[in-house]
Every structure is written in C-alpha cells, then in structure tokens.
N, C-alpha and C positions, 0 to 999 in steps of 0.2 A: 966422310960420311954425312952427306947432307941430310938434315932433319926435314922431314915432310910435315909431320904433325906431332903435337904433344897433346895427349888426351889422358887426364888423370895422371897415373904413375908411368904411363907408356910413352916411349919415344918411337915414332915410325920413321924409318930412314932407308936409304939405299947405300950400298957400297959403290964406289966409283968404278970398279973394274968388273962389272957383271954383264958386259955385252954378250949377246948370243943366247941369253936366257929369256924366257917369257917374262911378261911384266910380273913383278913381285915386290913385296916390301918386307923389311925386317922390323921386328918390334923387340924393344929391349925394356926391361925393368930390373933395376939392381943388377945382379950378376946372371940373370937368365935371359935367353933370347930365343925368338922363333921366326921362321920365314914363312910367309903366306903367298901363294899364287893369288892373282887378282881375278881372273875370269875363268870360272867362278871362284869366289873367295874360299880358299881351302888350305889347310896346313901342308907345308912342304917339309919343314924340319922343325924340331923342338929340342931346345937344350935347357930343360929345367922347369918350364911352366907346368903347373898341375892341370889336369884335364878340364876342370870347371873354369879355369881362367882362360884356357885356350878357346873355349866356346864364346866367352865374352869378347876376346880379342878378335875372333873371326867375325863376329857381329859388327864390331867397330870398323874392321877392314871393309866389309860389305857396305856399310853406311857411307864410307868415305872413298869408295871405289873410283869415282869420277876424279876427285882431287889427286888421288894416288897416280892414276893413269896419266892425267895431265902433267904432273910433275915428272913422271918417268919419261914421257915424250919430250918435255922441255930439256931434260938432262941429256937425252940422246941427240938432240939437235945442236948442242953446244960444241 
C-alpha cells in the first residue's frame, strides 16, 4: 500500500491490485477508511468517517488532485 500523502491525521494511499478502476485514492485515519474518485473528487465508499470529516477529506483530495493523479500514473507504468 504505497503512501501518496500524509496530511494531518490522514494517510492517502493506493492498493497495489486495483487495475481496471478509474483513478482513486484511499484515505485512512486510525481504524476508519474512505475511498475517493479523483475526477471530480467525490466519495466512492466510506467505512466509518463522520460526514463532516468526509467533506474535509474531499477538499484535501481536490486540492491534491494533480499529485494523486501523477502518482497513480507512475504506479501504473511500473
């Protein structure tokens, strides 16, 4: 699970076996996790984050969209 970013309590990462899906990123804090599609930044799945926190994370995903997309494309080319 390569880490892409760490922002505050959040770790942004990809799973290594997710070929065939659109660009997305997973976000984890403690024992809760969410998955966000990138273009546009929107929630795909949520496993425990409260709604107000999901809004904050979606904003972080949007702000870091270029970095996430670049890392996704680099991972795919390996």
